[in-house]
N, C-alpha and C positions, 0 to 999 in steps of 0.2 A: 565508454567504460565508467566515467565519473557518475553518470546517471544511475548505473547499476549499483555502484557502491552506495550512493545516496539512498536509493530505494531500499536496499538491504538494511541500511542503518535505520531508516524510518520503520520498516517492518519489525525490526528488533525492539523498537521502543514501544510497540503496541502490546499491552499486557495480555491480550487474547492469544498472542503467538509466543509467549514466554517459554513454553515447554517444548517448542519445536526445535529439532536439531538443525545443524547446518545444512544437511541435505534437503530437509523439508523446507527450510527457508529459501534455499536456492530454487527449489521447484516452484514455490509460491512467487518468487521473483520472476521466474519465466512465465507464469500464468497471469501476472498482473501488469497493468499499464499505469504509469504515473502521469498525472496531468496537473496543470496549474490552473487554479480557479482565481478569477479576478474579483475585485472588490464588489460586493453586492450580487455576486453570481451564486445561484443555488448549486449546492453540491449534491443534495438529495431532495427530491420533491415527491412525496408519496402520491400515488394515483388515488382518486376518489373511487370508492366502491359502492 
């Protein structure tokens, strides 16, 4: 349960989601996975086209 509360808190801090209601944030919470990235670990690495 603590991870869900933490993830919701983080989602609410993202300006992109500021206009979402509680129901929409809860749905986003259900659809997303929270992961921990280590030091020097790539979070996003674009593919070359």
